[in-house]
PAGUBA-450933 format. One record per residue (C-alpha): x, y, z. Coordinates in steps of 0.02 Angstrom, whole numbers, plus 50000, padded with zeros to 5 digits. Example, Ala and Ser with C-alpha at 12.3 -4.5 7.8 and 13.67 -1.06 7.14 Angstrom:
<sites>
506154977550390;506844994750357;
</sites>
This chain:
<sites>
478924826752157;480624822552087;481104829851921;482364819451825;483944826351749;483264821251579;481744832551598;482804846851662;484044844551519;482624844551392;481874860351464;483564868951467;483844863851287;482174871751237;482614887251338;484274889151249;483914883351072;482034883551045;481014896750955;480234910551059;478714900151105;479804885551160;480904897251262;479364905051346;478594888251392;480264881351451;480564896551562;478804895451635;478974876851669;480694878451748;480014892051861;478444882451907;479514867251950;480754878552044;482254870351963;483764879252037;484934871751908;484044882651780;484524899151862;486064902851754;485114899251593;483614909451650;484754924051693;485474923151517;483714924651447;483554941851527;484464947751372;483384937951250;482854947051091;481044942151124;480264952551264;479054938651312;480514926751343;481344939851453;479764942251555;479464923551574;481264921151630;481054935051759;479444927351822;480304910351834;481744917751934;480474925652051;479634908752077;481284899852108;481754914152225;483584910152244;484614924552316;485964921852184;484824928852049;484354944652143;485894955052094;485604951151910;483774955751924;484194972152012;485494976451880;484244972751743;482944983451831;484134998051827;484824995651651;483484987751543;482535001451451;480934991251429;479534996151548;478744978751541;480384970751594;480514983051737;478734979251791;479044960351786;480604962551893;479644973352016;478354959552032;479724946352053;480514956452194;479004952652302;479554934452311;481264937952384;480724947152542;482484951952591;483294968652630;483954971152452;482264968152370;481374978952499;482654992752475;482314992852287;480424992452312;480565007452429;481625016452300;480365012952162;478935018952271;479855035252307;480835040252154;480865038351965;482345027751909;483665038851829;483615029851662;481705031551646;481395048051562;479625054351545;479095054451364;478215071051342;477385064551183;476535050651279;474975051751384;475615038651506;477185038051611;477805020051630;478575024051799;476825026051868;476525007451842;478155003151932;477765014952075;476005008252095;476604989952092;477984993752219;476715002152335;475524987352323;476934975052361;477584985352508;475824985552580;475624966852558;477314964052640;476824975952782;478454985652768;478424999052904;479825008952821;478655012452676;477485023352777;478455039952760;478635037052572;476785033152554;476315048352659;477415059852554;476725052652392;474945054552453;475225072652504;476185077352346;475035087752236;475995082352080;475925063752111;474885052152006;473095048152048;473375032552155;472695038252321;471635022552344;473155011452314;474185021252440;472805021152570;472555002552548;474424999452570;474445010352726;472995000652800;473934984352773;475544991352847;474734996953010;475705005253152;476055023453115;475055021852956;473495017453058;473725033053164;473905043553007;472365035852927;471305038753081;
</sites>
């Protein structure tokens, strides 16, 4: 299906000048259509004042899956304080399937990002969501390098209660993980 320049221009106009609902729908549509010309505008929306627009732009970049957007996503993952933005980027990393995205997923599975402090007044630690999502993605991607991290997390008495997620990821990874599971 060929998308005309007029359609792309209209969507980009909504993405840049519309209200938050217009910007969300434009980002989603540009991502679903995988319009590479939208990448710069979508990357700009990572700094949008509306969190839903940011998340929809991240999801669109993940669907377009152009390597040029990966450095910006990784930078946003490290610097953006919002846990929902971080989770959306973690999910988008699954689309890239390259060494940089895998490296970040391994890092998220193993260690809390430096800028994510645990809020002692909260009952939930947002990093747990990131760690769990990274583990699920690593399992789905069958990343062998994840096995030692998963094993350490499983055996850590202070880790969160995600044993079933870890075991499921190990089963998908196979190899050494199979031997460990048996």
